[in-house]
C-alpha positions in Angstrom: -26.2 68.4 34.3 -28.3 65.3 33.7 -28.7 66.1 30.0 -24.9 66.4 29.6 -24.4 63.0 31.3 -27.0 61.5 28.9 -25.1 63.0 25.9 -21.8 61.6 27.2 -23.3 58.1 27.6 -24.9 58.3 24.1 -21.6 59.4 22.6 -19.9 56.3 23.9 -22.1 54.2 21.7 -21.7 56.1 18.5 -19.6 54.6 15.8 -18.8 55.0 12.1 -20.4 52.3 10.0 -19.0 51.4 6.6 -21.4 52.2 3.7 -20.3 49.4 1.3 -18.4 46.1 0.9 -20.2 43.8 3.2 -20.2 40.0 3.8 -23.8 38.9 4.2 -24.8 36.3 6.8 -28.2 34.8 6.1 -30.8 33.9 8.6 -32.3 30.4 8.9 -35.4 31.8 10.6 -36.0 34.7 8.2 -35.6 32.5 5.2 -38.3 30.1 6.5 -40.8 32.7 7.7 -40.2 35.3 5.1 -38.7 33.5 2.0 -38.4 36.5 -0.2 -37.1 39.0 2.5 -33.4 38.3 2.1 -33.5 38.1 -1.7 -35.3 41.4 -1.9 -32.9 43.0 0.6 -29.9 41.9 -1.5 -31.6 43.0 -4.7 -32.1 46.5 -3.3 -28.5 46.7 -2.0 -26.9 45.3 -5.1 -29.1 46.3 -8.0 -30.8 49.5 -6.9 -28.1 51.0 -4.6 -25.2 49.3 -6.5 -23.4 48.2 -3.3 -21.0 45.4 -3.0 -22.6 42.8 -0.7 -21.3 39.2 -0.9 -23.8 36.4 -0.3 -21.5 33.5 0.4 -23.0 30.0 -0.3 -20.5 28.6 2.2 -22.0 30.6 5.1 -24.0 28.5 7.6 -26.4 29.0 10.4 -25.0 30.5 13.6 -26.6 27.6 15.6 -28.1 30.2 17.9 -31.3 28.3 18.6 -29.3 25.3 19.8 -27.2 27.6 22.0 -30.2 29.4 23.5 -31.9 26.0 24.1 -28.9 24.8 26.0 -27.9 22.2 23.5 -24.5 23.7 22.4 -22.0 25.3 24.7 -20.7 28.8 24.3 -17.3 27.5 23.2 -18.9 25.8 20.2 -20.8 29.0 19.3 -17.6 31.0 19.4 -16.0 28.5 17.0 -18.9 28.8 14.6 -18.7 32.6 14.8 -14.9 32.4 14.2 -15.6 30.2 11.1 -18.0 32.8 9.7 -15.4 35.5 10.2 -12.8 33.3 8.5 -15.1 32.9 5.5 -15.6 36.7 5.4 -11.8 37.2 5.4 -11.2 34.6 2.7 -13.8 36.4 0.5 -11.9 39.6 1.0 -14.3 41.5 3.2 -13.9 43.4 6.5 -17.6 44.3 7.2 -20.2 41.8 8.3 -23.9 42.3 7.9 -26.2 39.9 9.8 -29.8 39.2 8.7 -30.9 37.4 11.8 -31.5 39.1 15.2 -30.5 35.9 17.0 -27.2 35.7 15.1 -26.6 39.4 15.6 -27.0 38.9 19.4 -24.6 36.0 19.3 -22.0 37.9 17.3 -22.3 40.9 19.7 -22.0 38.5 22.8 -19.0 36.7 21.3 -17.2 40.0 20.3 -17.8 41.5 23.8 -16.5 38.3 25.4 -13.3 38.4 23.3 -12.9 42.2 23.9 -12.9 41.7 27.6 -11.2 38.3 27.7 -8.4 38.0 25.0 -7.4 34.6 26.3 -10.9 33.3 25.4 -10.5 34.8 21.9 -7.1 33.1 21.6 -8.8 29.7 22.4 -11.4 30.4 19.7 -8.6 31.0 17.2 -7.0 27.7 18.3 -10.2 25.8 18.1 -11.0 27.0 14.6 -7.5 26.4 13.4 -7.5 22.9 14.9 -10.9 22.0 13.4 -10.6 23.6 10.0 -7.1 25.0 9.4 -8.7 28.4 9.1 -7.7 31.7 10.7 -9.7 34.9 11.1 -9.7 38.6 11.8 -12.5 40.3 13.6 -14.7 42.4 11.3 -14.2 46.2 11.3 -18.0 46.6 11.3 -20.8 44.4 12.5 -24.3 45.5 11.6 -27.8 44.1 11.6 -29.8 44.0 8.4 
């Protein structure tokens, strides 16, 4: 019985992951400590595997270090995440690949917050629109590079 329960729990976390057409979110940390890592990753995906991965020069840091240091409130982080998703949408993508583990954690935390609190997601939509005039749709896939 215990094994069946484990399988049920495991199944709840399984999902289909898109195999192409990703918007790439860079990492401020990875770029500094391992300068060639992201370039090599993109080279392999684009040139060797011939996948469509968009490296947007408009994409910015997630500001995760400031959030985890207590400098920025969660509302600000949600607006930054919303902006990243808006940029992804503007570029014509639905799948989001994150290079940074800190960013990935933030995106997961924000998406879980919105999933369980639609009113908070609505406020993020409003904050982004008021600040930038942008709108966004949540990615179909969020994965860590």
